[in-house]
A tleap script that builds the chain and sets N, CA, C and O, in Angstrom:
source leaprc.protein.ff14SB
mol = sequence {
  NMET MET CYS MET ALA TRP LEU PHE PRO GLY
  LEU GLY HIE TYR LEU LEU GLY GLN LYS ARG
  ARG ALA CYS VAL LEU GLY GLY ILE ILE VAL
  PHE MET TYR VAL TYR GLY ILE TYR LEU HIE
  GLY GLN VAL TYR THR PRO GLY ASP GLU ASN
  VAL LEU PHE GLN TRP GLY ALA LEU VAL GLU
  LEU GLY LEU GLY PRO LEU TYR VAL ALA LEU
  ALA LEU THR PRO TYR SER ALA GLY ILE VAL
  LYS SER PHE THR PHE GLU PHE GLY THR SER
  PHE LEU ILE THR ALA ALA VAL LEU ASN TYR
  PHE ALA ILE ILE ASP VAL MET ASP VAL ILE
  ARG GLY ARG HIE GLU VAL GLU LYS GLY VAL
  PRO VAL ASN SER GLU CGLU
}
set mol.1.N position { 107.029 108.386 70.242 }
set mol.1.CA position { 107.305 107.654 71.466 }
set mol.1.C position { 106.223 107.929 72.511 }
set mol.1.O position { 105.795 107.028 73.234 }
set mol.2.N position { 105.787 109.198 72.578 }
set mol.2.CA position { 104.759 109.523 73.561 }
set mol.2.C position { 103.446 108.837 73.204 }
set mol.2.O position { 102.674 108.454 74.083 }
set mol.3.N position { 103.202 108.688 71.907 }
set mol.3.CA position { 101.990 107.999 71.473 }
set mol.3.C position { 102.026 106.538 71.923 }
set mol.3.O position { 101.001 105.972 72.304 }
set mol.4.N position { 103.198 105.943 71.876 }
set mol.4.CA position { 103.330 104.558 72.335 }
set mol.4.C position { 103.076 104.459 73.834 }
set mol.4.O position { 102.507 103.478 74.313 }
set mol.5.N position { 103.499 105.481 74.569 }
set mol.5.CA position { 103.259 105.489 76.011 }
set mol.5.C position { 101.768 105.592 76.301 }
set mol.5.O position { 101.299 105.092 77.323 }
set mol.6.N position { 101.027 106.232 75.419 }
set mol.6.CA position { 99.584 106.362 75.609 }
set mol.6.C position { 98.859 105.096 75.169 }
set mol.6.O position { 97.832 104.739 75.746 }
set mol.7.N position { 99.389 104.410 74.145 }
set mol.7.CA position { 98.718 103.221 73.618 }
set mol.7.C position { 98.615 102.100 74.638 }
set mol.7.O position { 97.581 101.440 74.740 }
set mol.8.N position { 99.676 101.885 75.385 }
set mol.8.CA position { 99.633 100.866 76.424 }
set mol.8.C position { 100.516 101.325 77.576 }
set mol.8.O position { 101.652 101.739 77.346 }
set mol.9.N position { 100.029 101.262 78.795 }
set mol.9.CA position { 100.819 101.728 79.938 }
set mol.9.C position { 102.167 101.017 80.044 }
set mol.9.O position { 102.235 99.788 80.055 }
set mol.10.N position { 103.228 101.801 80.122 }
set mol.10.CA position { 104.573 101.262 80.268 }
set mol.10.C position { 105.307 101.045 78.962 }
set mol.10.O position { 106.514 100.804 78.973 }
set mol.11.N position { 104.618 101.123 77.842 }
set mol.11.CA position { 105.254 100.842 76.554 }
set mol.11.C position { 106.302 101.893 76.190 }
set mol.11.O position { 107.328 101.560 75.597 }
set mol.12.N position { 106.062 103.137 76.532 }
set mol.12.CA position { 107.037 104.189 76.243 }
set mol.12.C position { 108.345 103.965 76.977 }
set mol.12.O position { 109.420 104.121 76.399 }
set mol.13.N position { 108.260 103.601 78.249 }
set mol.13.CA position { 109.469 103.323 79.023 }
set mol.13.C position { 110.181 102.079 78.488 }
set mol.13.O position { 111.410 102.023 78.456 }
set mol.14.N position { 109.408 101.097 78.075 }
set mol.14.CA position { 110.004 99.874 77.540 }
set mol.14.C position { 110.804 100.171 76.275 }
set mol.14.O position { 111.908 99.658 76.093 }
set mol.15.N position { 110.240 100.997 75.408 }
set mol.15.CA position { 110.931 101.337 74.165 }
set mol.15.C position { 112.162 102.209 74.411 }
set mol.15.O position { 113.070 102.244 73.581 }
set mol.16.N position { 112.199 102.903 75.533 }
set mol.16.CA position { 113.374 103.700 75.897 }
set mol.16.C position { 114.441 102.859 76.598 }
set mol.16.O position { 115.515 103.365 76.925 }
set mol.17.N position { 114.154 101.596 76.826 }
set mol.17.CA position { 115.122 100.716 77.463 }
set mol.17.C position { 114.973 100.617 78.968 }
set mol.17.O position { 115.790 99.972 79.626 }
set mol.18.N position { 113.963 101.235 79.518 }
set mol.18.CA position { 113.728 101.187 80.964 }
set mol.18.C position { 112.729 100.072 81.258 }
set mol.18.O position { 111.577 100.322 81.611 }
set mol.19.N position { 113.191 98.862 81.108 }
set mol.19.CA position { 112.291 97.716 81.191 }
set mol.19.C position { 111.706 97.522 82.588 }
set mol.19.O position { 110.533 97.173 82.721 }
set mol.20.N position { 112.498 97.742 83.615 }
set mol.20.CA position { 111.997 97.566 84.981 }
set mol.20.C position { 110.916 98.596 85.293 }
set mol.20.O position { 109.862 98.258 85.832 }
set mol.21.N position { 111.183 99.843 84.952 }
set mol.21.CA position { 110.197 100.897 85.188 }
set mol.21.C position { 108.936 100.643 84.365 }
set mol.21.O position { 107.824 100.894 84.830 }
set mol.22.N position { 109.112 100.147 83.143 }
set mol.22.CA position { 107.963 99.843 82.286 }
set mol.22.C position { 107.096 98.757 82.908 }
set mol.22.O position { 105.870 98.862 82.918 }
set mol.23.N position { 107.734 97.721 83.423 }
set mol.23.CA position { 106.972 96.629 84.042 }
set mol.23.C position { 106.243 97.092 85.296 }
set mol.23.O position { 105.091 96.725 85.524 }
set mol.24.N position { 106.916 97.895 86.103 }
set mol.24.CA position { 106.293 98.362 87.342 }
set mol.24.C position { 105.127 99.297 87.034 }
set mol.24.O position { 104.019 99.093 87.529 }
set mol.25.N position { 105.373 100.323 86.217 }
set mol.25.CA position { 104.305 101.272 85.902 }
set mol.25.C position { 103.162 100.604 85.147 }
set mol.25.O position { 101.993 100.779 85.492 }
set mol.26.N position { 103.506 99.843 84.120 }
set mol.26.CA position { 102.472 99.164 83.346 }
set mol.26.C position { 101.667 98.198 84.196 }
set mol.26.O position { 100.444 98.125 84.079 }
set mol.27.N position { 102.356 97.459 85.048 }
set mol.27.CA position { 101.666 96.503 85.914 }
set mol.27.C position { 100.726 97.179 86.894 }
set mol.27.O position { 99.601 96.724 87.101 }
set mol.28.N position { 101.188 98.265 87.495 }
set mol.28.CA position { 100.344 98.977 88.461 }
set mol.28.C position { 99.127 99.587 87.772 }
set mol.28.O position { 98.010 99.494 88.281 }
set mol.29.N position { 99.343 100.208 86.619 }
set mol.29.CA position { 98.232 100.860 85.919 }
set mol.29.C position { 97.211 99.832 85.444 }
set mol.29.O position { 96.007 100.035 85.603 }
set mol.30.N position { 97.679 98.739 84.868 }
set mol.30.CA position { 96.746 97.703 84.403 }
set mol.30.C position { 96.029 97.057 85.588 }
set mol.30.O position { 94.837 96.763 85.503 }
set mol.31.N position { 96.745 96.835 86.692 }
set mol.31.CA position { 96.102 96.282 87.886 }
set mol.31.C position { 94.996 97.209 88.383 }
set mol.31.O position { 93.896 96.756 88.699 }
set mol.32.N position { 95.291 98.509 88.451 }
set mol.32.CA position { 94.283 99.454 88.931 }
set mol.32.C position { 93.083 99.501 87.990 }
set mol.32.O position { 91.945 99.637 88.439 }
set mol.33.N position { 93.333 99.390 86.701 }
set mol.33.CA position { 92.263 99.365 85.702 }
set mol.33.C position { 91.369 98.139 85.904 }
set mol.33.O position { 90.145 98.257 85.975 }
set mol.34.N position { 91.985 96.976 85.995 }
set mol.34.CA position { 91.220 95.732 86.156 }
set mol.34.C position { 90.502 95.711 87.502 }
set mol.34.O position { 89.352 95.280 87.589 }
set mol.35.N position { 91.175 96.173 88.543 }
set mol.35.CA position { 90.559 96.178 89.871 }
set mol.35.C position { 89.405 97.180 89.931 }
set mol.35.O position { 88.411 96.937 90.614 }
set mol.36.N position { 89.531 98.298 89.225 }
set mol.36.CA position { 88.432 99.261 89.155 }
set mol.36.C position { 87.203 98.667 88.487 }
set mol.36.O position { 86.073 98.928 88.898 }
set mol.37.N position { 87.434 97.866 87.452 }
set mol.37.CA position { 86.313 97.174 86.802 }
set mol.37.C position { 85.716 96.143 87.763 }
set mol.37.O position { 84.497 96.016 87.876 }
set mol.38.N position { 86.592 95.413 88.449 }
set mol.38.CA position { 86.144 94.391 89.393 }
set mol.38.C position { 85.289 95.000 90.511 }
set mol.38.O position { 84.347 94.373 90.995 }
set mol.39.N position { 85.630 96.225 90.913 }
set mol.39.CA position { 84.879 96.901 91.969 }
set mol.39.C position { 83.647 97.632 91.433 }
set mol.39.O position { 83.026 98.413 92.154 }
set mol.40.N position { 83.296 97.384 90.181 }
set mol.40.CA position { 82.100 97.940 89.544 }
set mol.40.C position { 82.171 99.456 89.400 }
set mol.40.O position { 81.165 100.145 89.574 }
set mol.41.N position { 83.349 99.976 89.083 }
set mol.41.CA position { 83.506 101.412 88.901 }
set mol.41.C position { 82.884 101.897 87.606 }
set mol.41.O position { 82.679 101.127 86.668 }
set mol.42.N position { 82.588 103.181 87.573 }
set mol.42.CA position { 81.963 103.795 86.406 }
set mol.42.C position { 83.026 104.407 85.505 }
set mol.42.O position { 83.998 104.999 85.973 }
set mol.43.N position { 82.820 104.253 84.210 }
set mol.43.CA position { 83.665 104.916 83.225 }
set mol.43.C position { 82.879 106.106 82.705 }
set mol.43.O position { 81.772 105.954 82.187 }
set mol.44.N position { 83.451 107.281 82.845 }
set mol.44.CA position { 82.773 108.481 82.367 }
set mol.44.C position { 82.907 108.575 80.856 }
set mol.44.O position { 83.965 108.287 80.297 }
set mol.45.N position { 81.830 108.978 80.203 }
set mol.45.CA position { 81.846 109.126 78.749 }
set mol.45.C position { 81.574 110.579 78.383 }
set mol.45.O position { 80.894 111.284 79.128 }
set mol.46.N position { 82.094 111.036 77.246 }
set mol.46.CA position { 81.908 112.437 76.863 }
set mol.46.C position { 80.448 112.811 76.605 }
set mol.46.O position { 80.112 113.996 76.614 }
set mol.47.N position { 79.589 111.842 76.378 }
set mol.47.CA position { 78.194 112.123 76.074 }
set mol.47.C position { 77.343 112.479 77.283 }
set mol.47.O position { 76.172 112.824 77.130 }
set mol.48.N position { 77.908 112.401 78.477 }
set mol.48.CA position { 77.144 112.729 79.682 }
set mol.48.C position { 76.804 114.213 79.707 }
set mol.48.O position { 77.566 115.043 79.210 }
set mol.49.N position { 75.654 114.539 80.290 }
set mol.49.CA position { 75.228 115.934 80.360 }
set mol.49.C position { 75.948 116.703 81.457 }
set mol.49.O position { 76.143 117.913 81.337 }
set mol.50.N position { 76.339 116.029 82.508 }
set mol.50.CA position { 77.005 116.671 83.630 }
set mol.50.C position { 78.426 117.076 83.235 }
set mol.50.O position { 79.176 116.272 82.683 }
set mol.51.N position { 78.786 118.315 83.520 }
set mol.51.CA position { 80.107 118.825 83.148 }
set mol.51.C position { 81.216 118.078 83.885 }
set mol.51.O position { 82.277 117.825 83.315 }
set mol.52.N position { 80.980 117.726 85.135 }
set mol.52.CA position { 81.997 116.987 85.882 }
set mol.52.C position { 82.244 115.610 85.267 }
set mol.52.O position { 83.373 115.119 85.269 }
set mol.53.N position { 81.196 114.995 84.746 }
set mol.53.CA position { 81.368 113.704 84.085 }
set mol.53.C position { 82.152 113.870 82.787 }
set mol.53.O position { 82.924 112.986 82.415 }
set mol.54.N position { 81.964 114.987 82.100 }
set mol.54.CA position { 82.736 115.239 80.881 }
set mol.54.C position { 84.213 115.428 81.210 }
set mol.54.O position { 85.079 114.956 80.472 }
set mol.55.N position { 84.505 116.115 82.311 }
set mol.55.CA position { 85.897 116.253 82.753 }
set mol.55.C position { 86.455 114.885 83.144 }
set mol.55.O position { 87.616 114.581 82.869 }
set mol.56.N position { 85.636 114.074 83.778 }
set mol.56.CA position { 86.066 112.723 84.130 }
set mol.56.C position { 86.393 111.898 82.899 }
set mol.56.O position { 87.333 111.102 82.909 }
set mol.57.N position { 85.614 112.087 81.833 }
set mol.57.CA position { 85.892 111.379 80.579 }
set mol.57.C position { 87.226 111.825 79.995 }
set mol.57.O position { 87.984 111.010 79.469 }
set mol.58.N position { 87.510 113.116 80.089 }
set mol.58.CA position { 88.789 113.625 79.590 }
set mol.58.C position { 89.955 113.043 80.386 }
set mol.58.O position { 90.992 112.695 79.820 }
set mol.59.N position { 89.776 112.943 81.686 }
set mol.59.CA position { 90.829 112.357 82.526 }
set mol.59.C position { 91.004 110.878 82.203 }
set mol.59.O position { 92.131 110.409 82.039 }
set mol.60.N position { 89.908 110.146 82.111 }
set mol.60.CA position { 89.999 108.709 81.865 }
set mol.60.C position { 90.488 108.381 80.463 }
set mol.60.O position { 90.892 107.249 80.198 }
set mol.61.N position { 90.456 109.345 79.574 }
set mol.61.CA position { 91.005 109.132 78.235 }
set mol.61.C position { 92.508 108.867 78.307 }
set mol.61.O position { 93.104 108.370 77.352 }
set mol.62.N position { 93.109 109.199 79.434 }
set mol.62.CA position { 94.526 108.920 79.643 }
set mol.62.C position { 94.851 107.437 79.635 }
set mol.62.O position { 96.015 107.063 79.494 }
set mol.63.N position { 93.855 106.594 79.782 }
set mol.63.CA position { 94.088 105.149 79.713 }
set mol.63.C position { 94.260 104.655 78.286 }
set mol.63.O position { 94.631 103.502 78.062 }
set mol.64.N position { 93.991 105.521 77.326 }
set mol.64.CA position { 94.184 105.161 75.924 }
set mol.64.C position { 93.157 104.156 75.444 }
set mol.64.O position { 91.978 104.253 75.785 }
set mol.65.N position { 93.602 103.187 74.650 }
set mol.65.CA position { 92.677 102.181 74.120 }
set mol.65.C position { 91.980 101.357 75.204 }
set mol.65.O position { 90.901 100.815 74.967 }
set mol.66.N position { 92.582 101.259 76.381 }
set mol.66.CA position { 91.905 100.556 77.473 }
set mol.66.C position { 90.605 101.272 77.837 }
set mol.66.O position { 89.595 100.633 78.130 }
set mol.67.N position { 90.643 102.602 77.815 }
set mol.67.CA position { 89.438 103.393 78.100 }
set mol.67.C position { 88.386 103.166 77.022 }
set mol.67.O position { 87.213 102.945 77.323 }
set mol.68.N position { 88.812 103.222 75.767 }
set mol.68.CA position { 87.871 103.054 74.655 }
set mol.68.C position { 87.242 101.666 74.702 }
set mol.68.O position { 86.037 101.516 74.499 }
set mol.69.N position { 88.060 100.657 74.971 }
set mol.69.CA position { 87.540 99.288 75.037 }
set mol.69.C position { 86.507 99.144 76.149 }
set mol.69.O position { 85.491 98.472 75.971 }
set mol.70.N position { 86.761 99.768 77.285 }
set mol.70.CA position { 85.822 99.653 78.403 }
set mol.70.C position { 84.591 100.524 78.193 }
set mol.70.O position { 83.490 100.141 78.591 }
set mol.71.N position { 84.758 101.685 77.578 }
set mol.71.CA position { 83.622 102.591 77.377 }
set mol.71.C position { 82.590 102.001 76.419 }
set mol.71.O position { 81.420 102.381 76.462 }
set mol.72.N position { 83.007 101.086 75.565 }
set mol.72.CA position { 82.089 100.485 74.596 }
set mol.72.C position { 81.394 99.233 75.119 }
set mol.72.O position { 80.593 98.629 74.405 }
set mol.73.N position { 81.685 98.842 76.337 }
set mol.73.CA position { 81.076 97.638 76.907 }
set mol.73.C position { 79.951 98.012 77.872 }
set mol.73.O position { 79.858 99.162 78.301 }
set mol.74.N position { 79.110 97.059 78.209 }
set mol.74.CA position { 78.053 97.344 79.190 }
set mol.74.C position { 78.595 97.592 80.598 }
set mol.74.O position { 77.873 98.107 81.452 }
set mol.75.N position { 79.852 97.234 80.848 }
set mol.75.CA position { 80.435 97.428 82.179 }
set mol.75.C position { 80.786 98.884 82.457 }
set mol.75.O position { 81.144 99.225 83.584 }
set mol.76.N position { 80.689 99.744 81.451 }
set mol.76.CA position { 81.125 101.129 81.624 }
set mol.76.C position { 80.257 101.904 82.612 }
set mol.76.O position { 80.732 102.862 83.223 }
set mol.77.N position { 79.015 101.516 82.778 }
set mol.77.CA position { 78.125 102.240 83.690 }
set mol.77.C position { 78.393 101.900 85.148 }
set mol.77.O position { 78.007 102.652 86.043 }
set mol.78.N position { 79.044 100.786 85.388 }
set mol.78.CA position { 79.264 100.376 86.769 }
set mol.78.C position { 77.955 99.924 87.401 }
set mol.78.O position { 76.909 99.912 86.752 }
set mol.79.N position { 78.025 99.560 88.649 }
set mol.79.CA position { 76.826 99.170 89.398 }
set mol.79.C position { 76.724 100.119 90.583 }
set mol.79.O position { 77.444 99.981 91.572 }
set mol.80.N position { 75.828 101.074 90.466 }
set mol.80.CA position { 75.721 102.134 91.467 }
set mol.80.C position { 75.328 101.579 92.833 }
set mol.80.O position { 75.733 102.130 93.856 }
set mol.81.N position { 74.559 100.515 92.869 }
set mol.81.CA position { 74.110 99.950 94.144 }
set mol.81.C position { 75.205 99.160 94.857 }
set mol.81.O position { 75.037 98.761 96.010 }
set mol.82.N position { 76.310 98.938 94.181 }
set mol.82.CA position { 77.403 98.189 94.791 }
set mol.82.C position { 78.101 99.044 95.847 }
set mol.82.O position { 78.261 100.253 95.681 }
set mol.83.N position { 78.510 98.398 96.927 }
set mol.83.CA position { 79.226 99.117 97.982 }
set mol.83.C position { 80.569 99.648 97.489 }
set mol.83.O position { 81.084 100.636 98.014 }
set mol.84.N position { 81.123 98.999 96.495 }
set mol.84.CA position { 82.466 99.349 96.029 }
set mol.84.C position { 82.456 100.248 94.795 }
set mol.84.O position { 83.502 100.463 94.183 }
set mol.85.N position { 81.302 100.771 94.425 }
set mol.85.CA position { 81.172 101.585 93.214 }
set mol.85.C position { 82.129 102.778 93.215 }
set mol.85.O position { 82.849 102.999 92.242 }
set mol.86.N position { 82.136 103.541 94.301 }
set mol.86.CA position { 82.991 104.734 94.370 }
set mol.86.C position { 84.473 104.361 94.363 }
set mol.86.O position { 85.292 105.053 93.758 }
set mol.87.N position { 84.806 103.277 95.032 }
set mol.87.CA position { 86.204 102.840 95.043 }
set mol.87.C position { 86.649 102.427 93.643 }
set mol.87.O position { 87.753 102.760 93.213 }
set mol.88.N position { 85.793 101.706 92.942 }
set mol.88.CA position { 86.124 101.286 91.583 }
set mol.88.C position { 86.315 102.464 90.648 }
set mol.88.O position { 87.241 102.478 89.837 }
set mol.89.N position { 85.438 103.453 90.762 }
set mol.89.CA position { 85.571 104.658 89.945 }
set mol.89.C position { 86.865 105.388 90.279 }
set mol.89.O position { 87.546 105.895 89.387 }
set mol.90.N position { 87.201 105.441 91.552 }
set mol.90.CA position { 88.450 106.092 91.965 }
set mol.90.C position { 89.668 105.349 91.425 }
set mol.90.O position { 90.643 105.979 91.015 }
set mol.91.N position { 89.624 104.037 91.419 }
set mol.91.CA position { 90.734 103.259 90.870 }
set mol.91.C position { 90.908 103.540 89.380 }
set mol.91.O position { 92.033 103.682 88.902 }
set mol.92.N position { 89.799 103.621 88.646 }
set mol.92.CA position { 89.887 103.881 87.209 }
set mol.92.C position { 90.460 105.267 86.926 }
set mol.92.O position { 91.300 105.423 86.040 }
set mol.93.N position { 90.015 106.263 87.668 }
set mol.93.CA position { 90.517 107.624 87.461 }
set mol.93.C position { 91.988 107.715 87.857 }
set mol.93.O position { 92.779 108.350 87.160 }
set mol.94.N position { 92.356 107.090 88.961 }
set mol.94.CA position { 93.745 107.131 89.411 }
set mol.94.C position { 94.668 106.424 88.424 }
set mol.94.O position { 95.793 106.872 88.202 }
set mol.95.N position { 94.212 105.335 87.837 }
set mol.95.CA position { 95.016 104.646 86.824 }
set mol.95.C position { 95.258 105.557 85.627 }
set mol.95.O position { 96.358 105.577 85.074 }
set mol.96.N position { 94.242 106.309 85.226 }
set mol.96.CA position { 94.391 107.217 84.089 }
set mol.96.C position { 95.368 108.346 84.412 }
set mol.96.O position { 96.210 108.692 83.583 }
set mol.97.N position { 95.263 108.916 85.599 }
set mol.97.CA position { 96.171 110.001 85.990 }
set mol.97.C position { 97.605 109.485 86.088 }
set mol.97.O position { 98.540 110.167 85.670 }
set mol.98.N position { 97.778 108.294 86.633 }
set mol.98.CA position { 99.113 107.710 86.722 }
set mol.98.C position { 99.694 107.476 85.329 }
set mol.98.O position { 100.899 107.631 85.130 }
set mol.99.N position { 98.859 107.108 84.372 }
set mol.99.CA position { 99.344 106.932 83.005 }
set mol.99.C position { 99.749 108.273 82.399 }
set mol.99.O position { 100.727 108.341 81.654 }
set mol.100.N position { 99.013 109.337 82.708 }
set mol.100.CA position { 99.435 110.673 82.261 }
set mol.100.C position { 100.820 111.011 82.819 }
set mol.100.O position { 101.673 111.533 82.101 }
set mol.101.N position { 101.038 110.711 84.098 }
set mol.101.CA position { 102.347 110.980 84.699 }
set mol.101.C position { 103.442 110.147 84.028 }
set mol.101.O position { 104.561 110.626 83.846 }
set mol.102.N position { 103.124 108.919 83.664 }
set mol.102.CA position { 104.101 108.075 82.969 }
set mol.102.C position { 104.427 108.654 81.597 }
set mol.102.O position { 105.579 108.614 81.167 }
set mol.103.N position { 103.430 109.188 80.911 }
set mol.103.CA position { 103.661 109.812 79.605 }
set mol.103.C position { 104.545 111.047 79.761 }
set mol.103.O position { 105.444 111.275 78.953 }
set mol.104.N position { 104.292 111.837 80.792 }
set mol.104.CA position { 105.115 113.024 81.044 }
set mol.104.C position { 106.549 112.613 81.358 }
set mol.104.O position { 107.489 113.287 80.937 }
set mol.105.N position { 106.729 111.521 82.090 }
set mol.105.CA position { 108.072 111.037 82.392 }
set mol.105.C position { 108.794 110.611 81.121 }
set mol.105.O position { 109.988 110.868 80.975 }
set mol.106.N position { 108.089 109.965 80.206 }
set mol.106.CA position { 108.691 109.589 78.920 }
set mol.106.C position { 109.121 110.839 78.165 }
set mol.106.O position { 110.200 110.869 77.574 }
set mol.107.N position { 108.281 111.871 78.180 }
set mol.107.CA position { 108.644 113.129 77.511 }
set mol.107.C position { 109.892 113.734 78.135 }
set mol.107.O position { 110.757 114.240 77.420 }
set mol.108.N position { 109.997 113.689 79.449 }
set mol.108.CA position { 111.168 114.240 80.122 }
set mol.108.C position { 112.440 113.497 79.738 }
set mol.108.O position { 113.484 114.117 79.535 }
set mol.109.N position { 112.361 112.188 79.637 }
set mol.109.CA position { 113.536 111.402 79.252 }
set mol.109.C position { 113.924 111.717 77.809 }
set mol.109.O position { 115.107 111.858 77.502 }
set mol.110.N position { 112.940 111.826 76.932 }
set mol.110.CA position { 113.222 112.123 75.525 }
set mol.110.C position { 113.860 113.498 75.380 }
set mol.110.O position { 114.798 113.669 74.601 }
set mol.111.N position { 113.365 114.467 76.117 }
set mol.111.CA position { 113.886 115.833 76.017 }
set mol.111.C position { 115.171 116.040 76.804 }
set mol.111.O position { 115.768 117.114 76.738 }
set mol.112.N position { 115.598 115.042 77.537 }
set mol.112.CA position { 116.850 115.131 78.269 }
set mol.112.C position { 116.760 115.891 79.573 }
set mol.112.O position { 117.774 116.388 80.065 }
set mol.113.N position { 115.593 115.994 80.136 }
set mol.113.CA position { 115.440 116.713 81.402 }
set mol.113.C position { 116.026 115.941 82.570 }
set mol.113.O position { 116.399 116.535 83.581 }
set mol.114.N position { 116.110 114.640 82.442 }
set mol.114.CA position { 116.874 113.848 83.402 }
set mol.114.C position { 117.506 112.692 82.649 }
set mol.114.O position { 116.876 112.038 81.818 }
set mol.115.N position { 118.767 112.467 82.967 }
set mol.115.CA position { 119.516 111.436 82.271 }
set mol.115.C position { 119.197 110.076 82.868 }
set mol.115.O position { 118.876 109.950 84.050 }
set mol.116.N position { 119.291 109.079 82.032 }
set mol.116.CA position { 119.007 107.722 82.473 }
set mol.116.C position { 120.154 106.837 82.016 }
set mol.116.O position { 120.572 106.884 80.859 }
set mol.117.N position { 120.653 106.031 82.939 }
set mol.117.CA position { 121.729 105.108 82.612 }
set mol.117.C position { 121.270 103.703 82.953 }
set mol.117.O position { 121.105 103.369 84.126 }
set mol.118.N position { 121.064 102.886 81.946 }
set mol.118.CA position { 120.610 101.504 82.113 }
set mol.118.C position { 119.314 101.424 82.916 }
set mol.118.O position { 119.146 100.528 83.743 }
set mol.119.N position { 118.401 102.362 82.671 }
set mol.119.CA position { 117.104 102.320 83.326 }
set mol.119.C position { 117.070 102.910 84.712 }
set mol.119.O position { 116.009 102.943 85.335 }
set mol.120.N position { 118.216 103.388 85.228 }
set mol.120.CA position { 118.258 103.969 86.565 }
set mol.120.C position { 118.635 105.437 86.435 }
set mol.120.O position { 119.639 105.742 85.791 }
set mol.121.N position { 117.869 106.363 87.020 }
set mol.121.CA position { 118.225 107.779 86.924 }
set mol.121.C position { 119.600 108.051 87.531 }
set mol.121.O position { 119.958 107.496 88.570 }
set mol.122.N position { 120.358 108.912 86.864 }
set mol.122.CA position { 121.694 109.266 87.320 }
set mol.122.C position { 121.582 110.424 88.297 }
set mol.122.O position { 120.871 111.393 88.032 }
set mol.123.N position { 122.281 110.333 89.429 }
set mol.123.CA position { 122.274 111.403 90.412 }
set mol.123.C position { 123.151 112.534 89.894 }
set mol.123.O position { 124.352 112.345 89.703 }
set mol.124.N position { 122.570 113.701 89.667 }
set mol.124.CA position { 123.301 114.814 89.060 }
set mol.124.C position { 124.181 115.552 90.061 }
set mol.124.O position { 124.991 116.386 89.655 }
set mol.125.N position { 124.048 115.273 91.358 }
set mol.125.CA position { 124.832 115.982 92.366 }
set mol.125.C position { 126.238 115.428 92.508 }
set mol.125.O position { 127.123 116.126 93.003 }
set mol.126.N position { 126.462 114.212 92.094 }
set mol.126.CA position { 127.781 113.596 92.285 }
set mol.126.C position { 128.692 113.912 91.134 }
set mol.126.O position { 129.844 113.478 91.121 }
savepdb mol mol.pdb
quit
């Protein structure tokens, strides 16, 4: 199930029956990914010599196949002269981190750390 959450943003929640959460998370992550590309953001690759870029590649791997698809295209370098280069890179990294959080949430639901009733978390205090 966690692998499905990594394959496409929101898929893990969808398979758990949390369709609304899946649509919201998946939509936000995909929007941030596409908008990061639109803003000419850079995709970090593991082959970079800079250690910080290698860490960035590890973080962006959280996008799953979306990262691999973008890393293999000419758009992965971004356009450094663009005014929006840093913003685009930030959007791509934030989308990856948000997907990691979504994967962790799927793990929590599977392990029973918080109960879910019809896609809405149950308040444990009542």
